[in-house]
C-alpha positions in Angstrom: 18.1 79.5 165.8 19.1 79.1 162.2 14.9 78.7 161.3 14.6 82.0 163.1 17.1 83.6 160.8 15.4 81.9 157.9 12.3 83.1 158.6 13.6 86.9 159.5 15.6 86.5 156.5 12.4 85.2 154.2 10.5 88.5 155.4 13.2 90.7 154.5 13.2 89.5 150.9 9.3 89.8 150.8 9.4 93.3 152.1 12.3 93.7 149.7 10.5 92.6 146.5 7.5 94.3 148.0 9.4 97.8 147.9 10.6 97.1 144.5 7.6 96.4 143.2 7.2 98.3 140.0 4.4 101.3 139.2 2.0 100.9 136.5 3.3 102.2 133.2 3.0 105.4 132.2 -1.0 106.5 130.8 -2.0 102.9 133.4 -1.6 104.6 137.1 -4.9 105.9 138.4 -6.1 107.1 141.7 -9.9 105.7 142.7 -12.2 108.0 142.6 -10.4 111.0 140.2 -11.5 111.0 136.4 -10.7 112.8 133.3 -13.8 112.9 130.4 -12.3 114.5 127.2 -14.7 117.0 125.6 -13.6 118.6 122.0 -10.5 119.5 120.5 -9.4 122.1 118.3 -6.7 122.1 115.8 -4.2 125.1 116.1 -0.5 125.4 115.2 0.7 127.3 117.5 -0.1 124.7 120.1 3.8 123.7 120.9 4.0 124.9 124.8 0.9 125.6 126.4 -2.8 127.1 126.3 -4.2 129.9 128.5 -8.2 130.7 128.6 -10.7 133.1 129.1 -14.5 133.7 128.9 -14.7 134.0 124.8 -11.0 132.8 123.5 -8.5 130.0 123.9 -5.3 131.3 123.4 -2.7 128.4 121.8 0.9 129.3 122.9 4.3 128.0 121.4 8.0 129.3 121.8 7.9 132.6 120.3 4.0 132.8 119.0 0.9 132.7 120.0 -3.1 132.2 118.9 -5.6 133.5 119.8 -9.1 131.6 118.7 -12.5 131.4 120.0 -13.9 128.8 122.5 -17.2 128.0 120.8 -16.0 127.2 117.4 -12.5 127.1 117.1 -11.8 129.9 114.7 -8.7 131.7 114.9 -8.9 135.6 114.8 -5.8 136.5 116.0 -2.0 136.3 116.7 1.4 136.8 117.4 4.9 136.0 116.3 7.5 137.1 118.1 10.8 136.2 114.9 12.8 133.3 115.5 16.2 135.1 117.5 14.1 138.1 118.5 14.7 138.5 122.3 11.5 136.1 123.2 13.4 132.8 123.0 10.6 130.1 124.3 7.7 130.2 125.8 6.8 127.7 128.6 3.0 128.5 129.8 -0.2 131.4 130.0 -2.6 132.5 132.3 -5.0 135.5 132.4 -4.9 137.4 135.0 -6.6 141.0 135.4 -7.6 141.0 132.5 -3.4 140.3 130.9 -2.2 137.4 129.4 1.2 136.4 131.4 2.9 134.1 129.7 6.1 132.4 131.2 9.2 132.6 129.2 12.8 131.2 129.5 16.2 131.3 127.6 16.1 127.1 126.9 18.1 125.5 126.3 20.9 128.5 127.2 22.7 127.9 129.9 23.1 129.7 132.4 19.6 129.7 132.4 17.3 133.3 132.4 13.6 133.9 133.0 11.3 136.4 132.8 6.9 137.0 132.9 6.1 138.6 129.6 2.4 140.2 129.6 0.3 141.1 126.6 -3.0 142.3 126.2 -5.0 139.7 125.2 -7.5 142.1 122.9 -4.6 142.8 120.5 -2.2 140.0 121.5 0.1 143.4 121.7 3.1 143.4 124.3 2.5 145.2 127.1 5.2 144.1 129.6 7.8 142.3 131.0 9.6 141.6 134.5 13.0 139.6 134.4 13.8 137.4 136.5 17.0 137.4 135.5 19.5 134.4 136.2 17.6 132.0 138.6 18.2 128.8 140.4 15.9 127.1 137.6 13.9 127.8 134.5 10.6 129.1 135.0 8.1 127.0 133.3 4.3 127.4 134.6 2.7 130.4 137.1 -0.8 130.4 138.6 -2.4 133.1 141.6 -2.9 131.2 144.8 -6.6 131.5 146.1 -7.0 133.3 149.7 -7.8 129.6 151.0 -4.5 127.4 149.5 -3.1 126.1 152.2 0.4 125.9 153.4 1.6 129.7 152.4 0.8 129.8 149.2 -2.3 131.9 149.9 -2.8 135.1 148.1 0.2 134.2 146.1 2.1 133.8 143.1 3.0 130.2 142.7 5.9 130.1 140.2 7.8 126.4 139.0 11.3 127.0 138.1 12.8 123.4 137.0 16.0 122.1 136.2 17.1 119.3 133.4 18.9 116.4 132.5 19.4 116.8 129.2 20.9 119.4 126.7 19.4 122.6 129.0 21.0 121.9 132.2 23.5 123.4 134.2 26.6 121.5 136.4 25.5 119.5 138.8 22.2 120.0 138.9 19.2 118.1 137.7 15.6 117.4 137.8 15.8 116.9 141.5 16.8 120.4 142.0 13.2 121.9 140.4 11.7 124.0 143.2 8.3 125.6 143.5 8.7 129.3 144.8 5.7 131.6 145.9 5.7 135.0 145.2 4.5 138.5 146.9 3.3 141.1 144.3 6.8 142.4 144.1 7.9 139.6 143.0 9.8 138.7 146.7 9.9 135.4 147.3 8.4 134.8 150.1 8.3 130.6 150.2 9.0 127.2 148.5 8.7 123.7 148.4 10.3 120.8 146.7 8.8 118.0 144.1 8.9 114.6 146.0 11.3 112.4 144.7 9.3 109.2 143.2 7.1 112.7 141.2 10.3 113.7 139.9 11.3 109.9 139.1 7.6 109.2 137.0 8.8 112.8 135.3 10.8 109.8 133.1 14.6 109.8 132.1 14.7 112.4 129.2 16.0 114.5 132.1 12.5 117.2 132.3 10.2 118.0 135.3 7.0 119.9 136.0 6.3 121.0 132.7 2.8 122.1 133.7 1.5 123.5 136.7 -1.9 125.2 138.4 -4.3 125.3 141.1 -7.8 123.1 140.4 -10.5 121.6 141.4 -10.5 120.9 145.2 -8.2 123.9 145.7 -4.9 121.2 144.7 -1.9 122.0 142.6 -1.6 119.7 139.8 0.8 119.0 137.8 1.6 118.1 134.2 5.1 116.6 133.2 7.0 117.2 129.4 5.7 113.9 127.9 3.6 111.6 130.0 -0.4 111.2 129.6 -0.5 111.8 133.2 -2.3 115.1 135.6 -0.6 114.7 139.0 -2.4 116.2 141.7 -0.2 117.5 144.7 -1.0 119.3 148.4 1.3 121.2 150.6 2.7 120.1 153.8 1.7 120.7 156.8 5.3 121.0 158.0 8.7 120.7 155.7 9.5 121.7 152.5 8.0 118.1 150.2 4.7 118.8 148.1 2.5 115.3 148.7 1.6 113.5 146.1 -1.8 112.2 146.3 -3.6 111.4 143.1 -2.8 110.5 139.4 -5.0 110.9 136.8 -4.4 109.8 132.8 -5.4 112.1 130.1 -4.5 112.5 126.6 -2.1 115.8 126.6 1.5 114.3 126.8 2.4 116.9 129.6 3.4 120.4 128.7 1.5 123.7 130.1 -2.0 123.7 130.7 -5.0 125.8 132.5 -8.4 125.1 134.0 -11.1 127.3 132.8 -12.2 130.5 134.9 -15.5 130.4 133.6 -16.4 126.4 133.6 -15.5 124.8 137.2 -13.6 121.6 136.4 -12.6 122.4 133.0 -9.2 122.0 131.6 -7.4 122.8 128.6 -4.4 121.6 127.6 -2.3 120.3 124.6 -1.2 117.6 122.4 1.8 119.3 121.0 2.7 116.1 117.9 -0.8 117.0 116.9 -1.0 120.6 118.0 -4.4 120.2 119.1 -6.1 122.0 122.1 -8.0 119.4 124.0 -10.7 120.7 126.6 -11.6 117.6 128.7 -13.3 117.8 132.7 -11.7 116.4 135.8 -13.4 114.8 138.2 -12.9 114.1 142.1 -13.8 112.0 144.7 -16.8 112.9 145.9 
């Protein structure tokens, strides 16, 4: 009897040790078949929060500034400055839809959290419209448009992320685990919602941040970035339930923040490196 007990006890210890095995260090977690290749870099003083891109230009985005640059040469051709203390406080990300530059805005680190969508004319960088979400359950960090073939009820919808923090921007009794991905129709009415998996929230790190970037990319998957991890996370929508599935991790040189996929060059990813104020262009390949 003692021998059987000892065998079971040792087996339980071994199983527990396997469960407690630490994950690879940040930047060293890789998924076979998924790969990132850097192609080029551009200097851009506005590259502090994210980047958007269209056929000819890229748009480097910081809290209340936007710089417009030629994709071919990196030449700066225009800029927008909202000014410190203005109505636009903290731009987080941007994307081009229907010939307009949609930028994601919040009052971070203000509490209670307030969010809005700010729209610019990419030709002139003039402010062209706004949609206020007001007080939301979370702070608006990124937005994308799901294709008509996207899974899990996301098809044809706006997909937005509203994060919670565990740092100076935190609301009472909330942390990054309260982050939510929301589907909206064209009238900005909620039509669905999902949570991030707990192990991915943990991977984002101990500084109290969450998903700073997100966009649909190769394979139709949703790709996410944290705030300061040099890793790109691939997630899929569940067939049932409410928690997204983390299926792959790709090391890349950008330390979190918002990114976008080039709509005219499939698989080409535009991201930023905040500490050097650079826009980085790379290519992602997926398993064949």
